[in-house]
NUDREN-712943 format. One record per residue (C-alpha): residue number from 1; x, y, z. Coordinates in steps of 0.1 Angstrom, whole numbers, padded with zeros to 4 digits, always signed. Example, Ala and Ser with C-alpha at 12.3 -4.5 7.8 and 13.67 -1.06 7.14 Angstrom:
<pts>
PT     i       x       y       z
PT     1   +0123   -0045   +0078
PT     2   +0137   -0011   +0071
</pts>
This chain:
<pts>
PT     i       x       y       z
PT     1   +0927   +0317   +1793
PT     2   +0910   +0284   +1799
PT     3   +0910   +0256   +1773
PT     4   +0872   +0258   +1771
PT     5   +0875   +0296   +1763
PT     6   +0901   +0289   +1736
PT     7   +0879   +0262   +1720
PT     8   +0849   +0287   +1721
PT     9   +0869   +0314   +1704
PT    10   +0881   +0289   +1677
PT    11   +0844   +0279   +1671
PT    12   +0836   +0316   +1667
PT    13   +0864   +0321   +1642
PT    14   +0854   +0289   +1624
PT    15   +0818   +0303   +1619
PT    16   +0832   +0336   +1606
PT    17   +0854   +0317   +1582
PT    18   +0824   +0296   +1570
PT    19   +0804   +0328   +1563
PT    20   +0832   +0342   +1542
PT    21   +0835   +0310   +1522
PT    22   +0797   +0307   +1516
PT    23   +0789   +0343   +1509
PT    24   +0821   +0358   +1494
PT    25   +0830   +0333   +1466
PT    26   +0858   +0317   +1485
PT    27   +0892   +0315   +1468
PT    28   +0915   +0285   +1470
PT    29   +0935   +0303   +1497
PT    30   +0904   +0310   +1519
PT    31   +0893   +0273   +1516
PT    32   +0928   +0263   +1526
PT    33   +0927   +0286   +1556
PT    34   +0894   +0271   +1566
PT    35   +0908   +0236   +1564
PT    36   +0938   +0246   +1586
PT    37   +0914   +0262   +1611
PT    38   +0893   +0231   +1613
PT    39   +0924   +0209   +1618
PT    40   +0935   +0233   +1645
PT    41   +0902   +0231   +1662
PT    42   +0902   +0193   +1661
PT    43   +0937   +0192   +1675
PT    44   +0925   +0214   +1704
PT    45   +0899   +0188   +1714
PT    46   +0905   +0168   +1746
PT    47   +0910   +0135   +1728
PT    48   +0937   +0149   +1706
PT    49   +0956   +0172   +1730
PT    50   +0967   +0144   +1753
PT    51   +0941   +0152   +1779
PT    52   +0938   +0119   +1797
PT    53   +0905   +0105   +1808
PT    54   +0923   +0082   +1832
PT    55   +0946   +0096   +1860
PT    56   +0980   +0080   +1860
PT    57   +0992   +0102   +1888
PT    58   +1016   +0122   +1867
PT    59   +1029   +0129   +1832
PT    60   +1041   +0102   +1808
PT    61   +1079   +0102   +1805
PT    62   +1107   +0083   +1788
PT    63   +1128   +0075   +1818
PT    64   +1129   +0038   +1826
PT    65   +1129   +0031   +1864
PT    66   +1141   -0003   +1873
PT    67   +1135   +0004   +1910
PT    68   +1098   +0005   +1905
PT    69   +1098   -0030   +1889
PT    70   +1113   -0046   +1920
PT    71   +1091   -0027   +1944
PT    72   +1060   -0036   +1923
PT    73   +1069   -0073   +1924
PT    74   +1073   -0071   +1962
PT    75   +1040   -0053   +1966
PT    76   +1022   -0079   +1945
PT    77   +1038   -0108   +1964
PT    78   +1027   -0092   +1997
PT    79   +0992   -0086   +1983
PT    80   +0995   -0049   +1990
PT    81   +0973   -0040   +1961
PT    82   +0967   -0003   +1967
PT    83   +1005   +0002   +1969
PT    84   +1008   -0020   +1938
PT    85   +0983   +0003   +1919
PT    86   +1005   +0034   +1926
PT    87   +1037   +0016   +1916
PT    88   +1021   +0002   +1884
PT    89   +1010   +0036   +1873
PT    90   +1045   +0049   +1879
PT    91   +1058   +0019   +1859
PT    92   +1035   +0028   +1830
PT    93   +1046   +0065   +1831
PT    94   +1083   +0057   +1831
PT    95   +1082   +0044   +1795
PT    96   +1060   +0070   +1780
PT    97   +1027   +0052   +1787
PT    98   +1032   +0032   +1755
PT    99   +1037   -0004   +1767
PT   100   +1003   -0023   +1766
PT   101   +1015   -0051   +1789
PT   102   +1020   -0027   +1817
PT   103   +0985   -0013   +1812
PT   104   +0971   -0049   +1814
PT   105   +0991   -0054   +1846
PT   106   +0975   -0022   +1860
PT   107   +0940   -0036   +1852
PT   108   +0949   -0069   +1868
PT   109   +0962   -0051   +1900
PT   110   +0931   -0029   +1901
PT   111   +0909   -0060   +1900
PT   112   +0930   -0076   +1928
PT   113   +0924   -0044   +1948
PT   114   +0886   -0048   +1942
PT   115   +0886   -0015   +1922
PT   116   +0866   -0028   +1892
PT   117   +0852   +0006   +1882
PT   118   +0887   +0020   +1879
PT   119   +0898   -0012   +1860
PT   120   +0870   -0005   +1835
PT   121   +0882   +0031   +1831
PT   122   +0918   +0019   +1825
PT   123   +0906   -0005   +1798
PT   124   +0887   +0024   +1783
PT   125   +0918   +0045   +1783
PT   126   +0938   +0017   +1766
PT   127   +0912   +0016   +1738
PT   128   +0913   +0053   +1733
PT   129   +0951   +0051   +1730
PT   130   +0947   +0025   +1702
PT   131   +0958   -0006   +1722
PT   132   +0944   -0039   +1712
PT   133   +0922   -0058   +1737
PT   134   +0933   -0093   +1728
PT   135   +0915   -0119   +1747
PT   136   +0938   -0147   +1735
PT   137   +0968   -0129   +1749
PT   138   +0949   -0121   +1781
PT   139   +0938   -0156   +1786
PT   140   +0975   -0167   +1788
PT   141   +0988   -0140   +1812
PT   142   +0957   -0123   +1828
PT   143   +0928   -0147   +1830
PT   144   +0911   -0125   +1857
PT   145   +0909   -0097   +1831
PT   146   +0891   -0120   +1807
PT   147   +0866   -0130   +1834
PT   148   +0860   -0093   +1842
PT   149   +0855   -0084   +1805
PT   150   +0829   -0112   +1803
PT   151   +0811   -0098   +1834
PT   152   +0778   -0079   +1834
PT   153   +0795   -0049   +1851
PT   154   +0820   -0044   +1823
PT   155   +0794   -0053   +1796
PT   156   +0774   -0022   +1807
PT   157   +0805   +0001   +1803
PT   158   +0810   +0022   +1771
PT   159   +0839   -0001   +1760
PT   160   +0819   -0032   +1769
PT   161   +0790   -0020   +1748
PT   162   +0813   -0012   +1720
PT   163   +0829   -0046   +1722
PT   164   +0794   -0063   +1721
PT   165   +0786   -0043   +1690
PT   166   +0818   -0054   +1673
PT   167   +0811   -0090   +1684
PT   168   +0776   -0089   +1667
PT   169   +0793   -0077   +1635
PT   170   +0818   -0105   +1637
PT   171   +0791   -0131   +1644
PT   172   +0772   -0120   +1613
PT   173   +0804   -0121   +1592
PT   174   +0812   -0155   +1606
PT   175   +0779   -0169   +1594
PT   176   +0786   -0155   +1559
PT   177   +0821   -0171   +1557
PT   178   +0810   -0204   +1573
PT   179   +0786   -0207   +1543
PT   180   +0814   -0199   +1519
PT   181   +0836   -0225   +1537
PT   182   +0809   -0252   +1533
PT   183   +0808   -0245   +1495
PT   184   +0846   -0245   +1491
PT   185   +0857   -0274   +1469
PT   186   +0882   -0299   +1484
PT   187   +0908   -0288   +1459
PT   188   +0910   -0254   +1476
PT   189   +0914   -0267   +1511
PT   190   +0941   -0287   +1529
PT   191   +0932   -0323   +1539
PT   192   +0909   -0325   +1570
PT   193   +0935   -0348   +1586
PT   194   +0966   -0328   +1579
PT   195   +1001   -0343   +1586
PT   196   +1031   -0320   +1589
PT   197   +1060   -0344   +1584
PT   198   +1093   -0336   +1600
PT   199   +1077   -0310   +1623
PT   200   +1092   -0300   +1656
PT   201   +1064   -0278   +1669
PT   202   +1078   -0253   +1693
PT   203   +1106   -0227   +1697
PT   204   +1140   -0244   +1702
PT   205   +1125   -0278   +1696
PT   206   +1151   -0304   +1687
PT   207   +1154   -0341   +1680
PT   208   +1184   -0361   +1691
PT   209   +1196   -0376   +1724
PT   210   +1167   -0375   +1748
PT   211   +1162   -0387   +1784
PT   212   +1133   -0410   +1791
PT   213   +1111   -0396   +1820
PT   214   +1085   -0424   +1820
PT   215   +1081   -0459   +1807
PT   216   +1066   -0456   +1772
PT   217   +1054   -0481   +1747
PT   218   +1065   -0476   +1711
PT   219   +1042   -0486   +1682
PT   220   +1050   -0495   +1646
PT   221   +1036   -0463   +1631
PT   222   +1015   -0432   +1641
PT   223   +0981   -0443   +1651
PT   224   +0990   -0480   +1653
PT   225   +0982   -0502   +1683
PT   226   +1010   -0527   +1676
PT   227   +1037   -0523   +1702
PT   228   +1072   -0529   +1689
PT   229   +1093   -0518   +1719
PT   230   +1093   -0500   +1753
PT   231   +1115   -0472   +1767
PT   232   +1124   -0474   +1804
PT   233   +1124   -0444   +1828
PT   234   +1160   -0432   +1834
PT   235   +1174   -0445   +1801
PT   236   +1182   -0427   +1769
PT   237   +1165   -0427   +1735
PT   238   +1173   -0410   +1703
PT   239   +1146   -0388   +1687
PT   240   +1149   -0393   +1649
PT   241   +1120   -0372   +1635
PT   242   +1083   -0365   +1640
PT   243   +1051   -0353   +1625
PT   244   +1022   -0333   +1637
PT   245   +0986   -0346   +1630
PT   246   +0960   -0319   +1631
PT   247   +0927   -0306   +1618
PT   248   +0934   -0273   +1599
PT   249   +0917   -0243   +1616
PT   250   +0898   -0221   +1591
PT   251   +0900   -0184   +1597
PT   252   +0887   -0154   +1578
PT   253   +0914   -0129   +1570
PT   254   +0904   -0094   +1582
PT   255   +0934   -0073   +1575
PT   256   +0949   -0057   +1544
PT   257   +0984   -0065   +1556
PT   258   +1010   -0036   +1554
PT   259   +1037   -0039   +1528
PT   260   +1065   -0039   +1553
PT   261   +1048   -0062   +1578
PT   262   +1050   -0099   +1583
PT   263   +1021   -0105   +1559
PT   264   +1015   -0092   +1524
PT   265   +0982   -0087   +1506
PT   266   +0993   -0113   +1479
PT   267   +0999   -0140   +1506
PT   268   +0968   -0135   +1527
PT   269   +0943   -0112   +1509
PT   270   +0916   -0095   +1530
PT   271   +0883   -0114   +1532
PT   272   +0898   -0147   +1521
PT   273   +0897   -0179   +1540
PT   274   +0930   -0193   +1552
PT   275   +0938   -0224   +1573
PT   276   +0961   -0225   +1603
PT   277   +0984   -0255   +1603
PT   278   +1013   -0264   +1625
PT   279   +1037   -0242   +1646
PT   280   +1073   -0237   +1636
PT   281   +1084   -0217   +1666
PT   282   +1090   -0181   +1678
PT   283   +1054   -0173   +1673
PT   284   +1053   -0184   +1636
PT   285   +1033   -0211   +1619
PT   286   +1024   -0227   +1586
PT   287   +0992   -0213   +1570
PT   288   +0975   -0228   +1540
PT   289   +0962   -0202   +1516
PT   290   +0950   -0205   +1480
PT   291   +0968   -0238   +1473
PT   292   +1001   -0231   +1490
PT   293   +1016   -0232   +1525
PT   294   +1033   -0200   +1538
PT   295   +1050   -0191   +1571
PT   296   +1034   -0162   +1590
PT   297   +1031   -0150   +1626
PT   298   +1002   -0171   +1641
PT   299   +1007   -0171   +1679
PT   300   +0979   -0151   +1694
PT   301   +0973   -0136   +1659
PT   302   +0939   -0151   +1653
PT   303   +0909   -0153   +1677
PT   304   +0872   -0156   +1679
PT   305   +0870   -0118   +1679
PT   306   +0895   -0092   +1666
PT   307   +0882   -0060   +1681
PT   308   +0908   -0039   +1662
PT   309   +0921   -0060   +1632
PT   310   +0958   -0056   +1627
PT   311   +0989   -0078   +1622
PT   312   +0986   -0087   +1659
PT   313   +0951   -0101   +1653
PT   314   +0945   -0106   +1616
PT   315   +0921   -0135   +1615
PT   316   +0889   -0147   +1632
PT   317   +0880   -0183   +1636
PT   318   +0852   -0199   +1618
PT   319   +0846   -0231   +1638
PT   320   +0831   -0233   +1672
PT   321   +0856   -0241   +1699
PT   322   +0840   -0276   +1705
PT   323   +0848   -0286   +1669
PT   324   +0885   -0277   +1672
PT   325   +0909   -0306   +1679
PT   326   +0943   -0304   +1696
PT   327   +0972   -0312   +1674
PT   328   +0990   -0345   +1681
PT   329   +1028   -0347   +1679
PT   330   +1041   -0381   +1670
PT   331   +1078   -0388   +1674
PT   332   +1100   -0415   +1660
PT   333   +1126   -0427   +1684
PT   334   +1154   -0453   +1684
PT   335   +1163   -0473   +1715
PT   336   +1199   -0482   +1725
PT   337   +1192   -0518   +1713
PT   338   +1183   -0505   +1678
PT   339   +1145   -0509   +1680
PT   340   +1127   -0480   +1663
PT   341   +1091   -0470   +1671
PT   342   +1066   -0442   +1674
PT   343   +1048   -0426   +1703
PT   344   +1026   -0396   +1709
PT   345   +1035   -0394   +1746
PT   346   +1061   -0367   +1740
PT   347   +1059   -0354   +1775
PT   348   +1076   -0387   +1786
PT   349   +1109   -0374   +1771
PT   350   +1133   -0347   +1782
PT   351   +1160   -0327   +1764
PT   352   +1136   -0318   +1736
PT   353   +1140   -0281   +1743
PT   354   +1173   -0267   +1731
PT   355   +1168   -0234   +1750
PT   356   +1162   -0250   +1784
</pts>
């Protein structure tokens, strides 16, 4: 018996059950039976029975295949894109079709193979599976996908139209919260020129014995123009401490954070305005909220648009990108002759990364 016939019979049974409920003074038991029948019918629908709208070339399994990973790398290096498509689908299936990164990789390979219509279908399938389409994440690893999502071709697709609708909702919400931000008293916000003293702003960041990669002037204090010393390329300097100067980034909190997650409703209440401060490493950062500074996951967790708000995208920015300023990391170093000074040319020093 075909799936369409089964669904048809269930609809017929549902109608008969409705007649009994409406015309025969349904008992609690009959109502319960009707609910079960409705649930059974929903579960028999294509979207809920696992019937895939996108063909991966086989069933999803939980059997990791390390051979595929190596062959896929070779195919991509050789620009054998059609072969890479086949291998990427196999790579997705090998871990139960549940790893979003592999789906993004498939979309990227499809675009390289000039199969944009199929790339759009793959993105649609990702959305139907509940995966987030995170442009901030894609911008780091898959810029070609971002370019495609911004294209007219994708914009005319069902998912593209859905995303545009969500963007319109976000834009209207942003205007509302920008007005709230403009009325917020200074006592409820961090300083516009925020200084995170003692900060070391990336994972495995460390102060201590550094190598000097380029000649660098040292000044008396952060922002000063008075030169007090100069490091020489090839010599050593000792990093004493540092501070990050930044403009806090206001975001509107979209999620009602889960109790066992990184965030809690008490720390970042939904529909409040929070301010992103400095990074502390491993994807976490300081956030100013309601008069206190907390540590939460911030890397790629806020963006202009959160299409599916969650702990992986819990906040939307309120300022236009042109108004955002890059944070400046000032470091205090001591030279071998005892001279101490400051510089913001941190790329001129090596051995800052303890994980390198």
